TIZA-61700 format. One record per residue (C-alpha): x, y, z; residue in one letter. Coordinates in Angstrom, 3 decimals. Layout:
<atoms>
         px         py         pz   res
          X          Y          Z     A
...
</atoms>
This chain:
<atoms>
         px         py         pz   res
      0.000      0.000      0.000     G
      0.820      3.638     -0.283     D
      2.494      4.945      2.834     S
      1.084      8.437      2.497     G
     -0.051     10.975     -0.004     G
      2.886     13.322     -0.050     M
      6.511     12.603     -0.725     G
      9.166     12.734     -3.373     P
      7.527     11.765     -6.662     A
      9.233      9.789     -9.396     G
     12.926      8.877     -9.524     G
     14.363      5.878     -7.764     G
     17.518      7.729     -6.785     A
     18.868      6.851     -3.371     K
     18.582      9.776     -1.008     L
     21.134     10.562      1.637     T
     19.968     10.576      5.243     A
     20.189     14.376      5.208     A
     17.870     14.622      2.197     F
     15.465     12.049      3.655     Q
     15.160     14.158      6.790     L
     14.819     17.326      4.706     Y
     11.985     15.806      2.634     Y
     10.261     14.533      5.747     S
     10.281     18.025      7.281     N
      9.284     19.620      3.967     L
      6.348     17.220      3.608     K
      5.152     17.961      7.145     A
      5.381     21.730      6.621     K
      3.488     21.668      3.308     V
      0.859     19.308      4.748     H
      0.212     21.696      7.663     R
     -0.602     24.443      5.149     H
     -2.906     22.334      2.982     W
     -6.567     23.270      3.321     V
     -9.121     21.327      1.298     L
    -11.705     23.305     -0.673     P
    -14.819     24.004      1.403     E
    -17.784     21.682      0.909     N
    -15.610     19.381     -1.202     A
    -16.421     16.382      0.951     G
    -16.438     12.959     -0.633     S
    -16.426     14.350     -4.193     K
    -12.639     14.585     -3.975     L
    -12.089     11.109     -2.562     R
     -9.784      9.013     -4.734     G
     -8.421     12.025     -6.609     L
     -4.737     12.859     -6.632     E
     -2.815     15.935     -7.725     A
      0.956     15.925     -8.199     I
      2.699     19.228     -7.599     V
      6.403     19.826     -8.231     V
      8.407     22.544     -6.564     L
     11.886     23.835     -7.229     R
     13.716     25.021     -4.128     I
     16.844     27.163     -4.217     R
     19.839     26.298     -2.042     Q
     18.760     28.959      0.483     D
     15.301     27.378      0.850     G
     13.355     29.926     -1.190     H
     10.697     28.640     -3.552     L
     11.901     29.200     -7.105     E
      8.905     27.712     -8.904     R
      5.868     25.523     -8.287     V
      3.742     23.816    -10.926     W
      1.102     21.147    -11.387     L
      2.604     18.016    -12.892     E
     -0.597     15.944    -12.820     K
     -4.043     17.423    -12.419     S
     -6.530     15.691    -10.160     S
     -9.261     16.671    -12.611     G
    -10.650     19.063     -9.993     N
     -9.504     22.671    -10.345     L
    -10.212     23.515     -6.690     R
     -8.160     20.574     -5.428     L
     -5.279     21.426     -7.780     D
     -5.328     25.075     -6.671     S
     -5.415     24.150     -2.979     S
     -2.332     21.943     -3.432     A
     -0.349     24.719     -5.129     I
     -1.464     27.224     -2.474     R
     -0.252     24.871      0.278     A
      3.261     24.923     -1.193     V
      3.209     28.711     -1.639     E
      2.000     29.258      1.942     R
      4.595     26.886      3.391     A
      7.504     28.689      1.693     A
     10.210     29.668      2.383     P
     11.735     26.394      3.484     F
     14.909     25.468      5.332     S
     18.118     25.699      3.288     P
     18.860     22.556      1.278     L
     21.306     20.001      2.719     P
     24.934     20.727      1.855     S
     24.990     17.865     -0.706     E
     22.889     20.059     -2.998     A
     26.129     21.982     -3.637     R
     24.547     25.291     -4.517     G
     22.059     23.892     -7.007     R
     18.306     24.239     -6.786     S
     16.395     21.027     -6.206     H
     13.058     19.717     -7.484     E
     10.698     17.598     -5.432     V
      7.213     16.332     -6.201     G
      4.358     15.803     -3.782     F
      1.212     13.748     -4.168     R
     -1.855     15.411     -2.700     F
     -4.692     13.020     -1.801     K
     -7.716     14.376      0.091     P
     -8.142     11.211      2.159     E
     -4.790     11.942      3.806     D
     -6.490     14.888      5.481     I
    -10.040     13.587      5.872     T
     -9.109     10.028      6.852     G
</atoms>
């Protein structure tokens, strides 16, 4: 089964412990800022939006975009807003070596509603 709705999307690259911790904290921060559209209820159940963000070395949000629409504009918008509200983030781990970094998150309403 899926261990949660948000996390690094794609790529099977092995992450260092520092990046794993960074992603874990990033996920928690974004999740705290995610507010589902009002009166959305069960209509959104089973939908999933994938949002990708590019973070600069200093933790500032360089860009955020929708990689996969859920098919529901309000859900997609709420996911992007969660990332924008959560920014800026902590500086990237030193392994990033001055480069910006992209990470994708899966947004699934049932992760909030249970």
